N, C-alpha and C positions, 0 to 999 in steps of 0.2 A: 504494500500500500504506500509506504514512504517512497519507494522507488518510483512508482507511477506518479505520485504527487510531484516529486522533484522533476521528473521528466516533463510533465505538463507545465509546471512553472517555468522551467528553462525554455521550453518551446514558446510559451506566451511572452516571456520576457524577450526572447529573440525576435519574435514577430513585432512586438511593441517597439523594441529598439530600432529595428529596421524601418518601422513606420515613422518613428520620431526623426530618424536620420533623413528619410525621404522628405518629410515635411520641412525639416530644416533646410535641406538642399533646395526645395521648391521656393520657400520664402526668400532665401538668399538670392536665388535666381530672379525672383520677382523684384526684389530690391535693386538688383543690378540693372534690370530693365528700366525701373523708375529712374535710376541714376543716368542711364543712357539717354532717356527722353529729356530729363532735366538739363543735362549738358548740351543736348542738341538744341533745345529751346534757348538756353543761356547763350550759346555760341551764336545762334541766329540773331538774337537781340543785340549782342555786342557788335556783330558784323553790320547790322542795320544802322547802329549809331555811328560807326566809323564811316559808313557810306555817306552819311549826312554831315560829316565833320563835326560831330558832337562828342563831348567827353562824358565819361561815366562818373558820377559821384555816388557817395553812400546813399544819399536820398534817392538817387536814380535807381539803384538796385532795389529799393523798397517798392518801386512802382513797376518792377518787372512782373509780367503776367505769365500764366502758363505753368507756374510751380505748384506742386501738390502740397497738401498739408504735411506738417512735420518735416519740411525740407529746408535745408540751409544751403546758400550759395555764397561764393566768395571769389575775389580776384586777388591773386598773389603775384607780386613782382619783386624779383631779387630776393626771394626767400621770406618776404614779409607780406602779410595780408593788408592790402590797401583799402579794400572795400568788402562789405559783407552784408548779408540780410538773412533773416530767419523767418519762415512762414509757418504759422500754426493756426488754430481755430480762433485765437484772439486777434489775428491780423499780423501783418509784417512788422518785424523789429530787427534792430541791429544785433548781431550775434554777440554773445558774452565774451569778455576778455579772456576768460579761461579757455573757451572753445577756440579762440584765435591763436592762443599760445600753443594749444595742442596741434592745430593745423600747421603752424610754423615749425614745430619739432618733428613732423612726420618725414619719413623717407618714402618718396613716391615711387609707385610701381605702375606698370601698364594696367594691371587688373585692380578692381575695386578692393578696398580693405574694410574690415570691421574695426571701428575705433570707439573707445569709451571716453565720452566727454564729461564724465563725473555726474553732476546733478542733472544734466540734460539726458543722460542715459547713453546707450550704445547707438551708433550710426554706421551706416554703410557709406563709405566715402570713395568717390572716384574723381578723376581730373583729366583734363586735356590741356595741351599747350597750343597757344595761338602763334601765328606767324611772327608777331612782334615780340615774342618771348614772355608773354603773360601766361599764367596758369589759371584756368577756370576750374573752380572746385564746386562740386555738388555733393551734398550729404543727405541721405534719406534715413529717418529714424527707424530703429528696429523694435520700438516699444510694442507695437501691435503684434509683430512676429514672435517676440519673446512671450507675450501673454498666450498666444496660440500654442506655442511649444510647451509652456507650463501646463496648460489645460490638457494637452495631449499626453504629457508625461503622467499627470495625475490619473487620467483615464486609463492609461496602460497599467498603472499600479493597481487601480481598483479592479480592472478586468483580470489581472493576474491573480489577485487575492480570491476573487469569485471563482475563477477557473480552478485554482488549487483546492478550494473548498468543495466545489462540485466533483472534482476528480477524486478527492478523498472519500466523500460519501458514496459516489458511484463505485469506486474501487472496493470499498468495504462490502457494499451490497453484492457486487459481482463476484468477489472472491468468496464470500460466504455461500453464495448460491452455487458457485462452481465446486467448492470444497465440501459441500454438504454430503455427497457420496463418500468422500474420504473420511468424514467423521463416522459414517456407518462402518466403513472398513476398519477404522481404529477401534470402534466399539466391539466389533467381531473379534479382532485380534486380542483385545483385553479379556473378553469372555473365554477365549481359548487359552490365554495365559493363566487364568485362574483355575483351570482344570488340573487336578492333581494327577501326575503321571507316575507317582511312586507306587500307588496301590494297584489293585486289580484294574483291568481295563475299564476306563470310563469313556463311553462313546462321545466322541467330539462332534456334537451336533451343531456347534456354532458355524454359521455360514453367512457370508455377505448377501444381503437381499439382492434379488435379480435386478432391481432398478438401479443398483449401484455397480453393475457389472457390464456396462456398455462398452463393447470393444472399440467404439469409435473415438474414445478419448483416453487420456493417460490414466485418470483416476479409475475409470471402468476397467482398464486392463489390469491395474493393480488388484482390484476387487476380484476379478476373474481368476487371476493367478493365485491369490490367497485362498480362494475356494478350492482350487486344485491342490494346493499345498496341504490344506486342512484335510481334504479327502484322503490324500496319500498318507498323512500322519495317522489318521483314524484307522486306515487299513493296516498300517504297520503296527500300530498299538494293538489292534485286534489280533493280528497274527502272533505278536509277542505274548499277549495274554493267553491265547490258546496254547502256545508252546509251554508257557509257565504252568498252566493247568495240567497239561499232559505230563510234564516233569514231576509236579507235585503228586499227581495220581500214581505215577510210576514209583516214586520214592515211598509213598504210603503203602502201595501194594507190596513193593519189595521188602519194606521193613516188616510188614505183617507176615510175609512169607518167611523171613529170616528168623523171626522170634521162635517159631516152633523147632526148627533144626538146631538152633543154638541152645534152646532149653534141653533138647534131647542129648546134644553133645555133653552139656554140663552134667546132666543126670547120669549118663553112662560113665562119665569120668568119676563122679562121686561114688557110683555103685562099684566101680572097679577098685577104688581106693579102700573099700571095706575089707578087702583081702590084702591090705597093705603089708601085713607081717610076712606074707609069702612072696611079695613082689621084690624084684631086684631094685637097687637104688636108682638106676637110670630110668626105669619105668615109673618109679615113684615121682621122680623129678619131672618126667614128661607129663604125667597126669596133672601135676600141680600147675604146669605151664598151660595145659589145655583148659583147666578150670579158670585160671587167671585171664587168659585171652577170651574165653567164652563170656566171662562176666564183663570184660571191657567191651566186647562186641555187643553184648546185650544192652549195656548202658548207651553205646553209640546209636543203636537202633531205636532205643527209647527216646533219645534226644531228637533224632531225625523224625520220628513219628510226632513228637510234640511240636516241632517246627512246622511240619506239614499241617497239623491241625490248626496252629495259630495262623498260618497263611490262609487257610480256608475260613478262618473266623469261628472255628469250633473248639470244643474242649474246655471252655471256661464256664464256671458256675459263679455268678456274681452275687455277692451279699455284702451287708455292712460289716466291715472288718476293722478292728482296732489295730492299726499298723504298728503301734508301739509294742504290743505283745508279740506280733509276728517277728519283728526285728530282734527283740530280746531273745526269743527262742532260737532264731537262726544263728545269732552270734554265739550263744551257749553251745549249740550243736557243733559248730565248726571249731570252737575253741577246745573242745574235748578231744578232737581228732588231730589237732595241730599244736602240740605242746611246744614246738620250737619257735613259735611266733607269739607275740603279745597282742591280745585282742582287747580293745577298750571300746565301751559303748557309752555314748553321751545321748541319753534319751530323756524326753520330757516325762514329768510325773503324771500329767493328765493324758487321757486317751485321745488319739487322733483317728477319727473315723474316715475311711475311704470306701468307695464302692468297688469291690475287687473280688477276684478269685483267691481264696486264702492260700491254697497250695502253690499257685503260680507266684503270688507275692513272696511267699517263703523261698521259692526257688530263685527269684531275682537276687535276694539278699545272699543266699548261699552261694550262688554263682559268682557274685562280686567278691565275696570273702575268699572263696576258693581260688579265684583268679589272683588275688593278692598273695595268697599262701604259695601258689605254684610258681609264680614268676618273681618272687623275692627270696633272698637268702634267709637263713635262720637268724633270729634275733630282731627282725623287723617288727615295728609296732604298726598295727592296723587299727585305725580309729573309725568307728561307725557313729554317725551323727544323724539325728532326726529332728526336724523343726517344721513349724507351720509358717506358711507365707500368705496367710489369709485365704485366698481361693485355691491354694495348692499346698501339697505336702512335699517337702524336699528330703530325700535320703542321700547321704554322701558317705562313701567309703574311701578313706585316705590312708596311704602308707608312706613311710619314709625310705622306701627302697631305692634302687638305682634309677628308676624311671623307665619309660617306654621308649623304645627305639623310634626316632622321628620318622623313619621310613615306613614303620608299621602303624604309626598313630592315625594316619588319615583313613586307614581301612580296618581299624581295630575291631569294629563290630561286624566285619564280614564273616562269612561262614568258613570254617576250617582255617582261620587265621591264627597263627601262633607267634607270639613275640619272641619266645626262646624255644626253638624246636627241640633241642636236646633235653632241656629240663621238662618241657611239656610231655615228651614221650616217657621220660623217667617217672613223672607224676601221673601218667595215664590220662593226659588231657586230650580231648578230641578236637578242641578248637571251636566248639559250638557254644560254649558257655555264655560269652558276651552276645553272640547273635541271638540266643534264646532270651537273654535279659532284655535286649532291645525289642524283640518281637512281643514279649509280654508287656513291656511298658507301653508300646504303641497300641496294643490291643486294649489297654486300659485308658486310652486317651491321653497318655503322658508322653514323656520323652526321656532320653538318657544322653549324657555327654561326658567327655573326659578332658582333662588337662594334665599335662605331665612335663616334668623337667627333672634334672638330676636331684635326687633326694626328696622328690615330692611327686605323687601321683594321686589324683582324685577322680573318682567316678561319681557322677551326680544323677539321681533319678528324681523326676518330678511327676507327681500324679495329682489329678483333681481331688480336692478335699470334698468330703460329703456335704459340708456346709455351704458350698458355692462353687460355681463353675470356674475353671482355670482359664484365665485370659491367655492369649497367645504371647503377650509380653512376659507374663509370669512364667510361662512354660519354657520359653526358649532364650530369653535375653542373655543370661550369663553362661549358658552351656556352650562348650567348644565342640 
C-alpha cells in the first residue's frame, strides 16, 4: 500500500511539475512577446519623432501610447538612463530611482532577462539598440504570471494530496479484496498446523475452499497446491498409521504367543532342577542360565505387551488415587532391593489426589528409580520429591550420578535406548523403562522431561491434579 501511494504521489508530482514548468515557459514566452511588441511600438514612436526633428523628453515618454499595463520603458545613452516612464492602472509615471539604478547595472544580452526591481517586483526586460547608439528598454511585469504559477503550484499540491489519499484507500480496498482468498489459505494452513501428528492418525480434513483455488491467479494457485499438499500428507499419515497399527498388532500377537513357550521353558527348567542332586555341575549351571534368561525374556514380553496396550489406549483402570502413598510404597520397594544406593523421599504430609491407574502410576515411579539405580554407581543418592503446582502434581527423581551422555539425552525416552549398554545388560535392563514411563504419563494426560549434567540428573513427571485441570503452561514450561 505504501509503495503504491508513493508511486502515485511521485507520478502526480511529476505531472504537476511538468505542468508548472510548461506554464512557466508559456508565461515567459508571452512576456517576451509583450516585450517585442512594446519595443516595436517604442522604436516606431522614436523613429517618428526623429523624422519630424523633434526631441524626446521624460514628459514625452509619458505621452507614448500603445504600452500595456505594468510596462516600463526607458532610453539609455552611454550606460545611463536619460528618460523613463512606467505605465500601470493609475496612469503613466516616471520610473523609480531604484529601478533606474538596476537598469544601469545590468549586463545586456540579445535575449530578454528576468530582473527583480525590489518593491516593484520581478520584470521581464528586453532592449534594442538604435542606429544613433541609444538603447531602448522595455520591461513587462511578471506579477500576474507569478500569481498564476503560485495558484498552479498550490493546485498541484492539493491534487497530489487527494490522489495519495484516494490511492491509499483504493489500495487498501483492492489489496484486501485480492488477498481475501489468501486469508482463507492461511486459515486452512493454521487448522492443519494445529492437528497433532504425534498420536494415532488424525484425518487432515482441512482444505482450502474451492472459491479460493482459482488457477487463474497466484493466490488461487497457492490454495490449489496447498490442497494437494494436505491431501498427500493425509494419505501419508494414513499409511503410516496403518503401518503402526499392523506393527503394534504384530508385537501384541507375538508377545502373547511368546508368553506360553517361555513359561513352558521356565517350568521345565525348574522341574529338571528338582533332581539337582543327581545333575552334573555344568547342567546345573545351564539350567540356572535358562531360568534367568526365561525370566528376562518374560519381563521383556510383559513390557512390550504393556507398551502395545498403552499405544492402543487400553489396559488402564482409572480411579482416584493418592499419589503420595503410591510414591512412598514404590520408593520403599526399590530401596529394599538396592542397598548400594541411598534413597531419600521428600513427600508432603497431606494426600495428593490424581485420577490415574494405580498400578501404572506405581510403575512410573519404579521405572524412574530403577533407571537411576542401573545407570549410576554404588553410593549415589537418589532423591524423590513430590509437590503440588495447583492444577498439576509434579514428581521428580534426582540423582547425583555422572549424568546422561548428551548424545543419548535427546532420544532418552525412545524404545530400547540404553545410556550405558554394558551396565544395562549387566543389570538386565531392556531399554523400555523410560519409554513405558513416558507412555503412561501421556496416557494420563501428563508429560515427562529430563535435564542432566555432570553430577546432576533429574526426571520430572507432571500429571493433572484431581482438583483442577492442568494448563499447558503448567504441564510443559520447565520440562526439557
